[in-house]
Backbone as CSV, one residue per row, in Angstrom:
resi,resn,N_x,N_y,N_z,CA_x,CA_y,CA_z,C_x,C_y,C_z
1,MET,92.193,127.112,118.618,93.342,126.251,118.335,94.190,126.887,117.249
2,SER,95.500,126.750,117.360,96.405,127.320,116.376,96.266,126.593,115.053
3,GLU,96.436,127.349,113.972,96.415,126.744,112.651,97.682,125.923,112.443
4,ILE,97.546,124.772,111.817,98.679,123.906,111.544,99.111,124.111,110.110
5,HIS,100.361,124.473,109.913,100.920,124.647,108.580,101.748,123.420,108.259
6,TYR,101.378,122.715,107.213,102.033,121.454,106.904,103.300,121.588,106.084
7,ALA,103.629,122.731,105.582,104.871,122.894,104.824,105.191,124.367,104.718
8,PRO,106.467,124.742,104.556,106.844,126.139,104.439,106.431,126.738,103.107
9,GLN,106.340,128.059,103.061,106.005,128.811,101.854,104.740,128.294,101.168
10,GLY,103.815,127.719,101.935,102.543,127.307,101.372,102.597,126.043,100.536
11,ALA,103.764,125.393,100.409,103.867,124.186,99.607,103.265,123.005,100.355
12,GLU,102.515,122.168,99.632,101.918,120.994,100.252,102.933,119.863,100.321
13,PRO,103.006,119.153,101.438,103.932,118.022,101.531,103.388,116.843,100.747
14,GLY,104.175,115.818,100.626,103.727,114.609,99.951,102.612,113.935,100.728
15,THR,101.883,113.112,100.021,100.778,112.384,100.636,101.261,111.516,101.794
16,ALA,102.427,110.917,101.640,102.935,110.033,102.696,103.221,110.804,103.976
17,ARG,103.735,112.018,103.852,104.040,112.806,105.051,102.757,113.213,105.761
18,ARG,101.772,113.615,105.002,100.488,113.976,105.620,99.857,112.758,106.293
19,ALA,99.931,111.619,105.623,99.358,110.403,106.207,100.085,110.025,107.490
20,MET,101.411,110.223,107.519,102.178,109.928,108.725,101.718,110.814,109.884
21,ILE,101.521,112.076,109.617,101.083,113.002,110.664,99.703,112.623,111.189
22,GLU,98.803,112.336,110.271,97.424,112.062,110.676,97.241,110.682,111.294
23,SER,97.905,109.653,110.732,97.621,108.280,111.166,98.610,107.728,112.177
24,GLN,99.796,108.334,112.285,100.766,107.862,113.264,100.875,108.806,114.461
25,LEU,101.128,110.085,114.188,101.356,111.021,115.285,100.063,111.365,116.018
26,ARG,99.082,111.823,115.286,97.836,112.243,115.946,97.174,111.090,116.695
27,THR,97.132,109.919,116.088,96.452,108.796,116.737,97.222,108.262,117.933
28,SER,98.483,108.659,118.056,99.298,108.223,119.200,99.468,109.326,120.236
29,GLY,98.677,110.385,120.111,98.670,111.426,121.135,99.564,112.611,120.882
30,VAL,100.215,112.674,119.732,101.026,113.851,119.398,100.129,114.807,118.613
31,ASN,99.563,115.775,119.302,98.600,116.687,118.684,98.967,118.157,118.842
32,GLU,100.121,118.441,119.453,100.518,119.832,119.627,100.771,120.459,118.254
33,PRO,100.055,121.541,117.910,100.221,122.139,116.578,101.653,122.507,116.256
34,TRP,102.414,122.997,117.249,103.785,123.413,116.970,104.686,122.227,116.670
35,VAL,104.395,121.060,117.269,105.163,119.855,116.970,104.844,119.375,115.558
36,LEU,103.570,119.319,115.226,103.171,118.848,113.899,103.689,119.770,112.804
37,THR,103.687,121.069,113.071,104.213,122.015,112.090,105.706,121.795,111.871
38,ALA,106.445,121.598,112.964,107.890,121.377,112.858,108.201,120.118,112.063
39,ILE,107.441,119.061,112.300,107.667,117.810,111.584,107.232,117.921,110.134
40,ALA,106.147,118.619,109.888,105.628,118.732,108.529,106.557,119.492,107.593
41,ARG,107.365,120.372,108.125,108.222,121.188,107.263,109.479,120.466,106.800
42,VAL,109.775,119.303,107.390,111.018,118.602,107.068,110.712,117.363,106.228
43,ALA,111.354,117.267,105.080,111.187,116.109,104.194,112.013,114.949,104.734
44,ARG,111.375,114.058,105.456,112.073,112.939,106.092,112.808,112.078,105.065
45,GLU,112.259,111.998,103.857,112.887,111.167,102.828,114.289,111.642,102.463
46,ASP,114.613,112.891,102.793,115.955,113.417,102.513,116.985,112.978,103.557
47,PHE,116.546,112.306,104.606,117.431,111.959,105.719,117.543,110.454,105.948
48,VAL,117.070,109.674,104.991,117.168,108.220,105.083,118.015,107.715,103.918
49,PRO,118.534,106.495,103.988,119.291,105.951,102.858,118.459,105.952,101.583
50,ALA,119.121,106.091,100.464,118.429,106.222,99.180,117.465,105.073,98.919
51,ASP,117.833,103.865,99.322,116.966,102.722,99.046,115.779,102.626,100.001
52,HIS,115.672,103.569,100.927,114.525,103.611,101.841,113.668,104.862,101.660
53,ARG,113.958,105.663,100.648,113.189,106.901,100.462,111.694,106.640,100.310
54,SER,111.347,105.558,99.629,109.924,105.271,99.389,109.203,104.813,100.654
55,THR,109.953,104.436,101.682,109.346,103.980,102.938,109.761,104.867,104.108
56,ALA,110.122,106.119,103.813,110.613,107.026,104.854,109.586,107.298,105.941
57,TYR,108.303,107.168,105.624,107.265,107.553,106.571,106.558,106.358,107.213
58,ILE,107.095,105.159,107.036,106.471,104.002,107.667,106.662,104.066,109.179
59,ASP,105.799,103.361,109.882,105.795,103.414,111.349,106.766,102.392,111.934
60,ARG,108.034,102.501,111.541,109.068,101.626,112.093,110.429,102.255,111.831
61,SER,111.424,101.781,112.539,112.762,102.317,112.340,113.330,101.865,110.998
62,ILE,114.321,102.620,110.522,114.967,102.322,109.248,116.429,102.012,109.529
63,PRO,116.904,100.845,109.103,118.276,100.445,109.438,119.333,101.282,108.735
64,LEU,120.435,101.486,109.445,121.619,102.148,108.914,122.802,101.204,109.084
65,ALA,123.952,101.634,108.650,125.157,100.810,108.792,125.575,100.700,110.253
66,GLY,126.338,99.672,110.567,126.910,99.529,111.894,125.928,99.208,112.995
67,GLY,124.790,98.615,112.652,123.797,98.267,113.666,122.966,99.433,114.160
68,ARG,123.118,100.577,113.527,122.328,101.751,113.905,121.009,101.788,113.141
69,ALA,120.129,102.704,113.533,118.842,102.850,112.844,118.278,104.234,113.108
70,ILE,117.445,104.692,112.179,116.695,105.935,112.360,115.386,105.576,113.043
71,PRO,115.063,106.156,114.189,113.804,105.813,114.849,112.589,106.135,113.989
72,ALA,111.491,105.469,114.258,110.230,105.747,113.586,109.814,107.197,113.840
73,PRO,109.000,107.769,112.950,108.578,109.161,113.116,107.940,109.460,114.475
74,LEU,107.244,108.483,115.054,106.585,108.717,116.337,107.573,109.107,117.422
75,PHE,108.783,108.544,117.369,109.783,108.904,118.372,110.095,110.396,118.299
76,ALA,110.301,110.918,117.089,110.598,112.347,116.946,109.460,113.188,117.490
77,GLY,108.226,112.815,117.152,107.081,113.585,117.629,106.968,113.596,119.139
78,LYS,107.071,112.429,119.749,106.940,112.346,121.204,108.135,112.981,121.912
79,ALA,109.330,112.807,121.358,110.521,113.370,121.994,110.478,114.891,121.991
80,ILE,110.092,115.473,120.870,110.048,116.936,120.776,108.928,117.492,121.658
81,ALA,107.792,116.819,121.680,106.700,117.272,122.550,107.125,117.237,124.016
82,ALA,107.836,116.189,124.415,108.293,116.070,125.804,109.362,117.098,126.126
83,ALA,110.180,117.440,125.144,111.269,118.397,125.374,110.757,119.805,125.613
84,GLU,109.627,120.158,125.009,109.071,121.512,125.102,110.155,122.565,124.850
85,PRO,110.805,122.509,123.692,111.911,123.433,123.416,111.438,124.868,123.272
86,THR,112.317,125.806,123.628,112.034,127.228,123.469,113.270,127.907,122.897
87,LYS,113.104,129.141,122.493,114.223,129.908,121.957,115.266,130.225,123.033
88,ALA,114.936,129.975,124.279,115.918,130.171,125.353,116.854,128.975,125.484
89,ASP,116.565,127.884,124.794,117.348,126.667,124.948,118.632,126.685,124.134
90,LYS,119.715,126.277,124.798,120.948,125.892,124.134,120.874,124.376,124.037
91,ALA,120.710,123.854,122.822,120.372,122.444,122.658,121.483,121.654,121.986
92,LEU,121.475,120.363,122.268,122.395,119.415,121.648,121.582,118.205,121.204
93,VAL,121.769,117.790,119.959,121.189,116.541,119.470,122.323,115.543,119.292
94,VAL,122.163,114.368,119.884,123.117,113.284,119.718,122.572,112.372,118.621
95,SER,123.262,112.349,117.497,122.804,111.628,116.321,123.323,110.197,116.310
96,ALA,122.511,109.311,115.744,122.944,107.930,115.535,123.054,107.643,114.041
97,GLY,123.364,108.681,113.271,123.580,108.481,111.849,122.662,109.248,110.927
98,SER,121.675,109.951,111.469,120.764,110.746,110.652,120.610,112.128,111.267
99,ALA,120.509,113.142,110.423,120.330,114.523,110.891,118.855,114.914,110.971
100,TYR,117.953,113.949,110.827,116.524,114.275,110.776,116.024,114.968,112.035
101,LEU,116.265,114.377,113.200,115.761,114.975,114.438,116.334,116.368,114.645
102,ALA,117.606,116.550,114.339,118.224,117.869,114.489,117.557,118.891,113.585
103,GLU,117.235,118.504,112.369,116.623,119.437,111.426,115.209,119.810,111.863
104,VAL,114.489,118.864,112.456,113.136,119.162,112.931,113.162,120.155,114.084
105,ILE,114.091,119.964,115.012,114.072,120.801,116.221,114.819,122.122,116.041
106,ARG,115.635,122.229,115.028,116.489,123.410,114.847,115.739,124.749,114.980
107,PRO,114.600,124.956,114.301,113.940,126.269,114.406,113.247,126.529,115.738
108,LEU,113.207,125.528,116.606,112.474,125.662,117.871,113.356,126.083,119.031
109,VAL,114.684,126.076,118.841,115.612,126.376,119.928,116.463,127.594,119.588
110,GLY,117.120,128.129,120.607,117.950,129.305,120.381,119.238,128.982,119.659
111,SER,119.882,127.877,120.040,121.098,127.422,119.360,121.115,125.908,119.393
112,LEU,121.802,125.319,118.416,121.807,123.861,118.322,123.171,123.356,117.888
113,ASP,123.707,122.415,118.656,124.885,121.663,118.263,124.449,120.233,117.978
114,VAL,125.188,119.560,117.109,124.907,118.169,116.776,126.210,117.389,116.913
115,VAL,126.132,116.231,117.545,127.305,115.374,117.687,126.900,113.939,117.399
116,ASP,127.780,113.191,116.764,127.523,111.780,116.530,127.709,111.015,117.839
117,ALA,126.935,109.958,117.999,127.013,109.176,119.231,128.415,108.630,119.486
118,ALA,129.162,108.407,118.420,130.522,107.883,118.572,131.509,108.935,119.049
119,ASP,131.086,110.198,119.066,132.017,111.290,119.361,131.674,112.079,120.611
120,VAL,130.868,111.504,121.511,130.432,112.276,122.676,131.559,112.577,123.654
121,ALA,132.673,111.903,123.515,133.804,112.215,124.390,134.435,113.557,124.030
122,ALA,134.101,114.063,122.837,134.634,115.364,122.392,133.467,116.246,121.961
123,LEU,132.665,116.643,122.945,131.479,117.447,122.645,131.858,118.835,122.148
124,PRO,131.015,119.431,121.287,131.326,120.759,120.760,131.078,121.890,121.746
125,GLY,130.450,121.600,122.889,130.162,122.651,123.866,129.753,122.058,125.191
126,SER,129.219,122.914,126.066,128.738,122.481,127.377,127.673,123.467,127.836
127,GLY,127.113,123.214,129.009,126.086,124.102,129.532,124.790,124.041,128.753
128,TYR,124.479,122.857,128.197,123.241,122.708,127.416,122.033,122.644,128.342
129,SER,121.000,123.356,127.979,119.756,123.271,128.744,118.878,122.127,128.256
130,LEU,119.160,121.632,127.041,118.364,120.548,126.462,119.268,119.650,125.628
131,ILE,119.208,118.350,125.905,119.912,117.353,125.098,118.895,116.318,124.640
132,LEU,118.891,116.026,123.347,118.046,114.979,122.794,118.937,113.892,122.207
133,ILE,118.712,112.658,122.625,119.450,111.519,122.110,118.545,110.789,121.126
134,ASP,119.019,110.630,119.891,118.178,110.094,118.815,118.220,108.571,118.782
135,GLY,117.730,107.966,119.845,117.692,106.518,119.950,117.639,106.115,121.409
136,ALA,117.818,104.829,121.662,117.738,104.303,123.028,119.128,103.997,123.562
137,ALA,119.364,104.397,124.793,120.650,104.178,125.457,120.485,103.149,126.568
138,GLY,121.399,102.192,126.595,121.438,101.307,127.755,121.981,102.054,128.956
139,GLU,122.872,102.995,128.672,123.436,103.849,129.712,123.810,105.184,129.075
140,VAL,123.333,106.280,129.639,123.656,107.609,129.117,125.093,107.948,129.494
141,PRO,125.939,108.280,128.521,127.344,108.573,128.824,127.504,109.721,129.815
142,GLN,128.471,109.586,130.699,128.718,110.623,131.699,129.065,111.951,131.049
143,ALA,129.687,111.911,129.876,130.042,113.155,129.188,128.814,114.003,128.891
144,LEU,127.688,113.352,128.591,126.454,114.095,128.325,125.873,114.659,129.614
145,VAL,125.933,113.887,130.682,125.467,114.385,131.984,126.286,115.606,132.394
146,ASP,127.593,115.531,132.212,128.468,116.638,132.592,128.208,117.880,131.740
147,ALA,127.793,117.679,130.484,127.572,118.812,129.577,126.222,119.483,129.784
148,LEU,125.373,118.886,130.612,124.040,119.425,130.858,124.084,120.493,131.942
149,ALA,123.421,121.600,131.707,123.365,122.682,132.686,122.514,122.268,133.887
150,ALA,122.667,122.975,134.988,121.851,122.725,136.175,120.378,122.844,135.808
151,ASN,119.600,121.854,136.218,118.167,121.764,135.927,117.887,121.568,134.438
152,GLY,118.934,121.267,133.665,118.734,120.964,132.258,118.028,119.633,132.085
153,ARG,117.569,119.356,130.888,116.801,118.146,130.651,117.375,117.343,129.482
154,ILE,117.253,116.048,129.591,117.644,115.113,128.545,116.409,114.319,128.136
155,ILE,116.172,114.260,126.828,115.124,113.400,126.289,115.822,112.273,125.554
156,THR,115.496,111.041,125.901,116.164,109.899,125.289,115.280,108.667,125.371
157,GLY,115.632,107.694,124.573,115.105,106.369,124.805,116.004,105.682,125.809
158,LEU,115.434,104.877,126.670,116.204,104.060,127.607,115.891,102.595,127.327
159,PHE,116.926,101.800,127.273,116.799,100.374,126.952,117.083,99.565,128.205
160,THR,116.041,98.921,128.729,116.202,98.103,129.934,115.414,96.806,129.785
161,LYS,116.082,95.698,130.039,115.430,94.391,130.023,114.633,94.159,128.742
162,ASN,115.256,94.484,127.607,114.670,94.263,126.281,113.425,95.099,126.004
163,VAL,113.230,96.144,126.783,112.116,97.068,126.557,112.679,98.476,126.420
164,THR,112.143,99.247,125.484,112.592,100.633,125.329,111.505,101.590,125.800
165,HIS,111.954,102.641,126.469,111.052,103.647,127.014,111.512,105.024,126.539
166,LEU,110.575,105.903,126.287,110.904,107.311,126.132,110.984,107.893,127.531
167,ALA,112.069,108.623,127.815,112.280,109.123,129.169,112.728,110.576,129.159
168,LEU,112.369,111.279,130.211,112.779,112.660,130.450,113.672,112.678,131.674
169,GLY,114.877,113.210,131.515,115.788,113.332,132.636,115.983,114.781,133.027
170,ARG,116.106,115.027,134.327,116.393,116.364,134.855,117.672,116.299,135.676
171,LYS,118.535,117.292,135.485,119.797,117.296,136.218,119.639,118.016,137.549
172,SER,120.098,117.345,138.577,120.122,117.925,139.915,121.473,117.591,140.519
173,GLY,122.249,118.605,140.848,123.601,118.362,141.307,124.441,117.815,140.162
174,ALA,125.075,116.675,140.398,125.930,116.079,139.362,125.274,114.902,138.670
175,ALA,123.997,114.656,138.963,123.324,113.474,138.421,122.051,113.857,137.681
176,VAL,121.560,112.915,136.894,120.301,113.089,136.172,119.330,112.012,136.635
177,ALA,118.131,112.422,137.027,117.083,111.479,137.412,116.088,111.379,136.269
178,PHE,115.791,110.144,135.838,114.920,109.925,134.690,113.519,109.506,135.109
179,THR,112.535,110.009,134.357,111.141,109.613,134.504,110.684,108.997,133.190
180,THR,110.115,107.793,133.252,109.613,107.150,132.046,108.326,107.828,131.598
181,LEU,108.254,108.160,130.308,107.080,108.829,129.759,106.157,107.869,129.026
182,SER,106.733,106.958,128.252,105.931,105.982,127.518,106.822,104.859,127.032
183,ASP,106.199,103.713,126.776,106.900,102.573,126.212,106.635,102.556,124.708
184,ILE,107.654,102.828,123.927,107.528,102.785,122.479,108.780,102.128,121.911
185,GLY,108.670,101.633,120.702,109.811,101.020,120.060,110.835,102.071,119.649
186,ILE,112.060,101.933,120.150,113.140,102.879,119.847,114.397,102.057,119.592
187,PRO,115.045,102.228,118.450,116.257,101.451,118.198,117.381,101.819,119.155
188,ALA,118.096,100.804,119.607,119.219,101.017,120.519,120.409,101.601,119.770
189,ILE,121.137,102.490,120.426,122.366,103.044,119.873,123.517,102.163,120.348
190,PRO,124.208,101.481,119.435,125.253,100.528,119.868,126.304,101.147,120.776
191,GLU,126.683,102.392,120.509,127.725,103.038,121.309,127.283,103.312,122.742
192,PHE,125.969,103.288,122.989,125.453,103.596,124.323,124.932,102.349,125.033
193,ALA,125.424,101.187,124.643,125.023,99.953,125.315,125.537,99.966,126.746
194,ALA,124.736,99.426,127.656,125.176,99.336,129.054,126.302,98.322,129.159
195,PRO,127.311,98.605,129.959,128.392,97.630,130.128,127.874,96.353,130.767
196,LYS,128.431,95.233,130.345,128.015,93.961,130.921,128.510,93.859,132.359
197,ARG,127.609,93.427,133.217,127.945,93.289,134.631,127.751,91.855,135.066
198,TRP,128.528,91.431,136.038,128.403,90.075,136.545,127.069,89.915,137.267
199,SER,126.466,88.755,137.075,125.251,88.445,137.819,125.373,87.029,138.357
200,PHE,124.779,86.785,139.502,124.898,85.481,140.140,123.526,84.864,140.345
């Protein structure tokens, strides 16, 4: 088994970060050494509001302004494990107000763009082989589907009938087909709410 390095340059992370890795990620099935190493090197407390720094590693989402939230650490672990990023990937992270997920995945991909969920109509590029959405979408915007390369993949939360799922999407032709991976709590991204439809 590969050795797990919990912090860069031999520095030990805080007790809370180690506890998060051992008691949240490992016990929930996130055991890939490369995922744990990527998460261990990033100080999550630097990516949450100042008044939440002391609870940055709790097993729940952290609220942000405008109805947004930073997903719990487990979402990052499971999303990155499902993405299986490589240096061949041209990646895009869709942020809902925090750069945490982007910072974790940055060293694992060949190139990385980041866009706020409110700005997906003006993406910084196209032809992405990997897109990660940092939250749950009621409906994935068409702009993201269009920006995905053939056979590219999207990792996102999907919000359906008051339940959130972690899902993996693969692009075939002009559409993306999603497969549910697990049911976990993922905060909804307000900008990606599904449009209201008439029901009878």
